[in-house]
N, C-alpha and C positions, 0 to 999 in steps of 0.2 A: 421628265425623267423617273425612271422606276427604279427602285433598288429592293434587293431582297437578301439582307445580310445573313440570314438563316440559311438560305440555299446557296448563294452564289459563291464560287470559289474562282479562283484563276489558276490556269495551268502555269506550269514553269516557263513554258515559252512565253506566255503573257506576261508574266511578271518580269521576265528579262526585257520584253519590250517596253513595260511600263518605266523600267529602271533607266533607259536612255542611255546615252553616251556622256561621260564626263567630259567637260571641256579640258583640254590639254593644255598645260602652261609651260612655258620654256623657262626653266630655272637657272639662275646663275649659279656658278660652283658654290659661292658662299652660302646660298641658300639651301643646297641639296641635303645637307645633314639634318638640317631643321625640318625640311619637307619629309625625309624619311622617317623621323621620329613621329610626326603627326600622321603619317600614313600608317605607322603601326598602330597608334592609337586608334585611327579611324578602323582599322582592321579589327582590333578588339571590341570596338563599339558596334562596328557594322560590317558584315561581309562585302568585300569589295564588287561593284559592278551588280548588287543585289538588291532590288526593290524589296521594302518591307512587304510581309504578307497582309491580308486584310485584316488580320488579328493584330490590332495596333498594340494592344497590352499583352502579346504572346497568348500562352494558354490562359491567362487571366482575364482574357476578353469577354465581354457579354454581347449578344445580339439585342440592340435596343436602337430605336431611332426615334422615340416620341418624347413626350413631355417628362418623362421620368428617366430619360436615358442615362442621366449622370448618376442616380441614385440606387444603383444596384450592388451588391456586395460581389467580390470575385468569386468564381465557383468553386466548389468543393471544399469550402471551410468547415472546421470541425463544429461540432454542436457548441463547444464552450465559445469558440469564436464568433459563431453566429449569434449567441446570446449577447456577448459583449457588444456585437455590432449594433444589436436592437437597442441595448442601453445606451450607447453613445449617439445614436440616431435621436433619441428622446432628448438627450441633453443637447444636441446640435439644433433641432427644430424649435423646442418649446421657448417661450419667452421666460427671461429673468426678470424679477420684479424687486421693487425696493424694498428694504429692511425696515422694520421687522414684518413678517407676512407668515400666514398660515401655512404657506407652500415650503415646507421644510426642505432645506438644501437648494432652493431655487430662488433665494432672495440674496440681496447685496447689489443690486443693480445700481450702477452710477456711483455718486450722485450725478457725474456728467457722463454722458455716453453718445456714440454715434450710432449704436444699433443695440437692440435688447435681446437678440439672438444673433447665434452664429448664421443661421439661414436669412436673417435680414440682408446680409451682405452676400450670401451665397444662396440665392434663391434657388430652390431645388437641386442644391449642390453645384449650381452653376454660375453664372457671372452677374454682377450687381450693375448699377445704373450710376452714374453722377447725377448730382442734384439739378436736373434741367428744370427749367422754370415750368411750373405746372405739375410736375410729377411729385415733387414734395421731398421731404427729408427721410431718412431710414431706408433708402432704396439700394444701399449697397457701396457707399464711398466713404472714405476717411481722409481727413486734412491734417498733414504732418506741418508744424511751424516752428522756426528757428529765428532769433535775432539775426539781423543782416551781419552783423559783426562777430557772430560767434556760429559759424556754418556748422549744422547738425547738432547743435546742443539745444535743450530743451528751452522753450521760452520762460523767463523768470516768472510771470503771472499765469500764462495759460498752459504751461507744460509743453509735452512733446506734440500732443494732438489737440487741436481745437475740436471741441464737441458741440454740436448743434442741437442736443437734446438734454434734458435733465429731468430727474424725479421732482415729484410735487413739492414746492417749498424752495427750490433751488432755480437759479436762472441759468439758461442755456449759455454757454460762453460767447456765442455769436451765430450769425446767419450767414451760410455759405452762398455766394451769388455768383453765377456764371453768366457772362456775356459772351455771345458767338462771335468769333472773327471768321471772316471768309477769305480765302484765296483761291487761285486756280493754277493748275498745271497742264501743260500743253504735251499731248503724245505726238509722235513723229508723224503720225498720220494725219495731223491737224486737229483731232479732236481733243476735247478738254475734260478735266475732272476738277471738281470743286472740293477744297480741303476746308475743314472747319476746326478751330482750335478754340480754347477758353481764355477769356480775361477774367481772372479769378479775383474776387473781392470777398473781404468779411464785413457784414453790416451789423449793427446793433451790438458791437462788443460790449460784455456785460461788466466787464472788470477794469475798463478803461481802455485808451488807445493801445494798439499792439506795436504801434512805431514801425521803424523799418524793419521788414522780415522777409525771411524766404519760405514759401509755400509749396507744398507738394500734394496734389490731390491723387488718390490711389483707389482704384475700383476693385472690388473683391473678384478674382478670377475663378473659373471653374476648379473643383477640387478632385477631379479624378486622377488615378493612378500615382497618387502622392507616395504610396508605400513602394512602389517600383523605383522611384526617383531618390527615394531616402537610401536605397542600398546600391547604388551604382559605386563600384570602387573609387576611393579618393584617387588612386593612382591613374585610373583611366581619365577622370577629370582633369588631373594635371597635365596628363599627356597631351589633351586636346587644347591646352592653354598656350599662347604665344605672345606674352605681353609685350615683348619688344618688335614683334613682327619680324622675325629673324628670316623667314621664309619669302617676305616680300610680297605677299598676297593681298596687303591693305587690311587684313583681319587680325586683331591683337587681342583676343579674348584672353581675361585673366581670372584667376580663382579669387573670390572674395574670403579672405581668411577672417575668421572670427575669433577672437580671443575671449576665452571664458575667465570666470572669477578666480580660477585656478591658476591663469596664465597659459593654459593649454590652447593651442590654435586647433581649429576644426574648420572645414569647408561649408561655407554658407550655400544652401540650396533652395530655400523657400522664401518666397516673399519677391516683391517685384525688383528689388535689388540683391536679392539672394542674402538677405540679412539674418536669417535663422538657420542653423545647422541641422536641426531634427524637427519632426512633426511635434514632439512634445514641447519644444522650445517655441515653434510657431503658435500653437494652440494657447499656450500661456501668455505670450505677447498680445495676442489678439483678444483674450479675455479681458487683459489689464487695460490695453490702450483703446480698444473699440467700446467695451461694455462697463469698463470701470469696476471690474471684479479681481479682487486680489486672489492670489494663488501662491503655491509654493516658491517659486522665483521672483515674484512681485508682490511683497508683503505689504507695501505702503499704498495707500490710496492714490488714485491718479490725478487728484486736484492739487493745487498748491495753497500754502498758507494765507495767501492773498486773497482767496475766495472764501469769505467767511460763512456765508450760508451752507457752501458744500463741506466745510470743516465741521459744521454742526450736525450734519446728517448722520443717522444711525448707520452703522456697520452690520453687515451680515455675518460676521465671524472672523476669525483670523485661522486661516485663510477662509474666503467666502467659497472658493471653489478648491476643494482638498484634491490630495494627488490621486486618490481613486477616480474621480470624476474627469481629471485630466487625462489619466490613462485612456477612460473609456473614449472621450473624445478623439484622441489621438488614433487609437484604434478604429474608430469610425472612419476617420479620414484616410487611415492607412490601407484600408481594404475595400474603398470605393473602386469599382471597376471602370475600365475604359472601354467605350462602345467600340465595337468592329467598324472597319472602314465601310462605307456604303457603295460597293462597287456596282456600277451599272450593268444591267442585264442587256440593253439595246447595244447592238454592236456598233452604231454610230456614236453613241454616247461614250461608249467604251473607249473607241480610238480617240475621242476627243481628250478624255482623262489621261490615256496614255500619252498624248503629245503634251499635256499640262505637265506630266510627272518628268518627262524629257526637259521641258523648259525650266522647271524647278531646278533640277541639277545644272542645266547650262548657263543660267545666270547666277550660279554660286549660292543661291539661297541654303544649299545643304552644309554649306561650310560653317554656319552658325547653328540652323536649325539641324542638326545632326540627326539622320533618320533612325538610327539604330544603337541601342545600349544594351547592357547585360547587367544583371544585378548579381551580387556575389552571394554567399551562404549565410550572410549575418541577420537576415530578417527574422524577427520572432513569428512571422507566419510562415507556414511551411511553403505554401503555394506562391510566396513572393521570392523563393530562392532560386537562383541560377535561371532566371527567365530572361530571355531575349526579347525586347519590347521596341516600340517605334515611336518615340515621344516627340522627335522633330525639336531637340534642344541640346546643347552642350552644357547647360547649368554655369556657363562662364558670364562674367561681366563683359560688356561691350560699350565703347563709346558710340552712342548714337547720334551725335550730332547736337548742334545748338537748337534744332527745330523741335526735338523732343526733350532736351534739357529742362529739368526742374530746378537747376542750380542750388540744390541743398544735398550736402553729404549726408550719407547714411552709413554708419560705420566707416568701412574704408572704401567704400563706394563714393564717387565723385557725383556730382550734380548732372552729369552728361552721360553717366554709365546706367545701364539696365541689364538684368539677367535675361537671357533669351528665353522668350516665353515658350512653353510646348505648344505645338499647334494641334495636338490630338484633340478632338472634340469640336474644332473651330466650325466646322460646318453644322453642328447641332445646337448651337447657341440660340438661334432663332426659335427653333422647335421647343426648348427648354424654357427660354426667359422671354421670349417675344420681343426680342431686339437684336441688332447687331452691332451694338457699340463695342469697338474694340481699342486697344492700347492701354496704357498704364492709368491714364486718365479719362477713358472712354470717349476721347474726342473724335476718334474715326467712326463713320457711319457703316462701314464696309470693309471687307478685305482689301479691296484695291485702294481705298483711301490709307489703310494702314501701311501699306507696302510703300505708298508715296511719300509717307512721313520719315522713311527711312533715311538717315544721314550718317555722318562719320564713318564707321565701319562698313554700314550697310549701304552707304552712297552708290558705290560700284553697282551692286545688284539693282539698287532702285533706279539708276539710269539706264541699266540695260532692259529693266522691265518698261521703262518709258519709250525705249527705242523699239519694243516688239511690235509687230503687226497686231492689229485687232484681233486676228484668229488665234495668234499665240497668246495674248494676253486672256483672252476668254478662256482659252484651254487651261491655262495655269489656275484661273480662279476656280474653274470646273473642277479641277484635281483637288484644289485645297478644300473646297465645300465637301467632297467625300470623306474627308478625315473626320 
């Protein structure tokens, strides 16, 4: 298949053809009012019956399809914003070191950590890997841990995250071990697909037994387009929510309300469970939890008083990452551009992608993976204001069933709930990161496998996928790989 994102554009007729036809549902009278409200929200988020253009990030998109496809800034930035992007890029990619060090302003790592740089979890601004046997640590995953009888609370000895790396003179908290479990799913045509999941264990716990715990493995996702997601109006996200499923479509996405120290509520948008409301908050949580770096909102070290060797380790300052560095890191993430959709130039392949787009709509994938949203005027970056873009997410929490449950609460999100992950860039992960591992813990080895893990609110679409002909399944996967 040959793609040329620089040359290829679709005519309006082709776009209409790719859009397909939405499946019509018969609504009972009591559901009509709720359905009408969701339709209004969808119209604000996406023009009805209109497929996204190849510019997934709207006018902020870039033509890129190689190993650095996720690492380009949005076009048209001012000289000042470009300079801030370059500085943020250095903070994102450079390794932090233990204190004290000659690398002024880059020390304070640990004493326990999961990664020594942002790019260790988001290689080339893309997706990390779980700690698969033979791959080693530091490839892009973190492990959250809570006592079994205190859902979501930090472990009294090991804290909120169990760190498998440490600075010299300090013991790593433990070694994360994954054992693969396999199962099979049968399609309607008799063919089968193999599913893989993890049996998660912690070995060599350094500070005593963990006891009965709840554990959640999370893999770092690609970090493109975050500045667009940050400025979708709250009202649009709330209108897309339907926590009681009043329209009876089986989908009951809800907003993750984040309560700040001042008591004010805001909408969670970032992280696998939408646990952070802004990019600045997401950056500071990652600096502290993943790298052991204190910052303006996380002033205490991330170890506990039970870890005597960590307590004695030197500090890199108070805080180790100041507000200026946080702002530069957030800016860098804010202006990373989204690559354009790679539209086939071959007419036969284009027809297959068009069929896949129709199927995406027909089996209701777009009810959670909302194709089109629009930013408001509040972004500090001029190029990110009033942008219509195509992320394939509603930014809501959804119950995804027992198969995907981590059984650990994160803020107001239950152990069965996950934020709808954006799909833009999904077809480029292999080119950027050399693998195709998907889902929150990296268990899925392909897009097909990720779909087959959908349960709960995604069960109906998953079952419809299983019931498709091989031709339609292949067309849907071909379409998703162009994103």
